[in-house]
C-alpha positions, 0 to 999 in steps of 0.5 A, spaced: 539 431 294 536 436 289 534 431 284 530 427 290 527 433 292 524 435 285 522 428 284 517 428 290 515 436 289 513 434 282 510 428 284 506 432 290 504 437 284 502 432 279 498 428 285 494 435 287 493 436 279 490 429 279 485 431 285 483 437 282 481 434 276 478 429 279 474 434 283 472 438 277 470 432 273 465 429 279 462 436 280 460 436 272 458 429 272 454 428 279 452 436 280 455 436 287 456 443 290 463 445 288 464 449 294 462 442 298 467 439 294 472 444 295 473 442 302 476 436 301 482 439 297 483 446 300 488 448 305 485 447 312 485 453 317 487 452 324 481 449 328 477 454 333 477 451 340 471 451 344 470 449 351 463 447 354 462 447 361 456 443 362 456 440 355 453 433 357 446 437 358 440 438 354 443 445 351 449 442 350 447 436 346 443 440 341 449 445 341 454 440 339 452 439 332 451 446 331 458 447 332 461 441 329 457 442 322 459 449 320 453 452 322 456 457 327 463 458 324 462 457 316 463 451 312 471 451 311 473 452 319 475 446 323 473 446 330 476 442 336 470 441 342 472 440 349 466 437 353 467 438 361 461 436 366 461 432 372 464 425 373 457 422 374 456 424 367 462 421 364 458 415 361 453 420 358 458 424 355 461 418 352 455 416 348 455 424 346 462 423 343 460 416 339 454 420 336 459 426 334 463 420 331 458 417 327 455 424 324 462 424 320 462 432 321 468 433 316 470 439 320 470 436 327 478 435 328 478 433 335 473 431 341 475 431 348 471 430 354 472 429 361 471 432 368 478 436 369 477 443 368 484 443 365 481 441 359 479 449 358 486 451 357 487 456 351 480 455 348 478 460 344 470 460 346 468 458 353 461 457 353 458 456 361 452 452 360 452 449 367 446 451 371 441 450 377 434 451 374 429 455 378 424 450 381 417 450 382 415 455 388 422 458 387 424 465 386 429 469 382 433 470 388 433 463 390 436 462 383 441 467 384 443 464 390 444 457 388 448 459 381 453 464 384 457 459 388 458 455 381 460 461 377 465 463 382 468 457 383 469 456 375 471 463 374 477 462 379 479 456 376 479 459 369 484 464 371 489 460 370 487 457 364 484 462 359 488 466 354 487 474 354 483 473 347 479 468 350 471 469 349 466 467 355 459 466 353 454 466 359 448 462 359 447 460 366 441 463 369 440 469 371 445 470 365 446 478 366 448 477 373 452 471 372 456 474 367 457 479 372 460 474 377 464 471 372 467 478 370 469 479 378 473 473 379 475 471 372 480 477 371 485 475 366 481 477 360 477 483 359 470 484 361 468 486 354 470 478 352 465 476 357 458 476 354 451 474 356 446 470 352 440 475 350 440 472 343 434 467 345 430 473 347 432 477 340 430 470 336 423 470 340 422 477 338 424 476 330 419 470 330 413 473 333 414 479 329 414 475 323 408 471 325 404 477 326 405 480 319 405 473 316 412 474 313 419 470 313 423 471 320 429 471 315 427 478 313 426 481 320 431 486 322 434 490 327 429 489 333 432 490 340 432 487 347 434 492 352 436 490 359 436 484 363 434 477 361 428 476 365 421 479 366 423 486 366 426 485 359 424 491 354 423 488 347 423 494 342 420 494 335 422 502 334 427 501 329 425 494 327 424 492 319 421 486 316 422 486 308 425 493 309 419 496 311 418 499 318 415 494 323 411 500 326 408 502 320 405 495 318 403 493 325 397 499 327 395 495 334 398 499 340 395 493 344 400 488 341 406 493 341 406 495 348 403 489 351 401 483 348 408 482 344 412 484 350 408 479 355 409 474 350 417 475 350 418 476 357 414 470 359 416 465 353 421 461 357 416 460 362 411 458 357 416 453 354 417 450 361 410 449 362 409 445 356 415 441 356 416 440 363 423 442 362 427 449 360 428 451 353 433 446 350 435 447 342 432 454 342 437 456 347 442 452 343 440 455 336 441 462 340 448 460 343 450 458 335 447 465 333 451 469 338 457 466 337 456 466 329 455 474 330 461 475 335 466 471 330 464 472 323 461 479 324 454 482 323 451 484 316 452 491 314 447 495 317 444 490 322 445 489 329 443 484 334 442 484 342 447 482 346 448 482 354 455 486 354 459 490 359 456 497 361 462 502 362 457 507 365 457 511 358 452 508 354 445 511 355 446 512 362 446 505 364 450 504 370 457 502 370 459 495 372 453 491 369 452 486 364 446 489 360 443 487 353 444 493 348 444 493 340 451 491 338 454 490 331 460 485 331 466 486 327 473 483 327 471 478 333 469 484 337 462 488 339 461 495 339 455 498 342 451 502 338 449 509 340 443 514 338 437 510 339 431 514 343 426 511 347 419 514 348 416 515 355 414 508 355 421 505 353 424 510 359 420 507 364 421 500 362 429 501 362 428 504 369 425 498 371 430 493 368 436 497 371 433 497 378 432 489 377 440 488 375 442 493 381 438 489 386 441 482 383 448 485 383 447 487 390 444 480 392 450 477 389 455 481 393 452 479 399 452 472 398 459 473 396 461 477 402 458 471 406 462 466 402 469 470 403 468 470 411 473 465 414 468 463 419 464 461 412 469 457 409 467 450 412 460 452 409 462 454 403 465 448 401 459 444 403 455 449 400 459 447 393 458 440 395 450 440 396 450 445 389 454 440 385 449 434 388 443 438 386 445 440 379 447 432 378 440 430 380 437 435 376 441 433 370 439 426 371 432 428 371 432 433 366 
């Protein structure tokens, strides 16, 4: 037996040496990137499991390759994707899985798809994409009323499926308030593990600054998006830099800083929707990618990004039990709200306005949820969810 073990052990070492030798020769003779070649011979990490609710929609379609290719978690991190959507989307999901297969992503270990929520069990990251968009003529309050029931139902089901370390990223609009609904009914994980997407606003700020100064967006750092993902969001350039220089020292136009820039960021989603006749797709997917990448791998030293995170009432005087976009630094798969930033009088007014809106949205949600919880409303609740699912399905097919 020892002889046999030695034989196979030696054979494995010999084969390994031949593989490494062959890889080095390929690098020398073909110029192939050595790090890329190393992917074939390294010891693989355990895969990260990502679940997408509403993954067959336009955002999911753009996001899936970003998750599978290494853009999000790095070039040496395998992933497993679980795509959840409505039964009516099964054929569409099958086509998406075929495309993932045909793309030959070396880091993609497994793809699962289906319409059973149990597939979300023990995922590391759960991305809430399913949403009913705001239709022409509707108000934001209509959107809140439609999506509250969907998020509540999903959150309750996740309670029996997620592990305590799972992270939930809420993209469903209005994202901050839907994250609050999620936290109210998904009690198995800490409220800090639920975050709302404000990275799209952050990325929009970065581009607009680079455009104004004719610079490279990659050199723009430390802009801040405060508050709600809405028309009350406060995009703040006070502490931002481009190429290491303070942005406000380079932009001398107060009209741009305090009006034009803010209006562009606040109205960008509506401008995109007006031109495309659809909500923002791959730019939202890119923002989700960046959000998860910073949350998982950390922010670069000395830099921060914007995230909608849970307020405990101790940060900047923001009321307790809101999901508010703050400047955060990320490390060890956790975020930390940075303190010490100051607002001028203009900024204080903007913060007061966005806080007031978030409180109003939370109160509206509480009223809707109270109505759903009444015994006499049980039949209505069931039918409301059926109607919402039907409407959501129709919108998916027409989007």
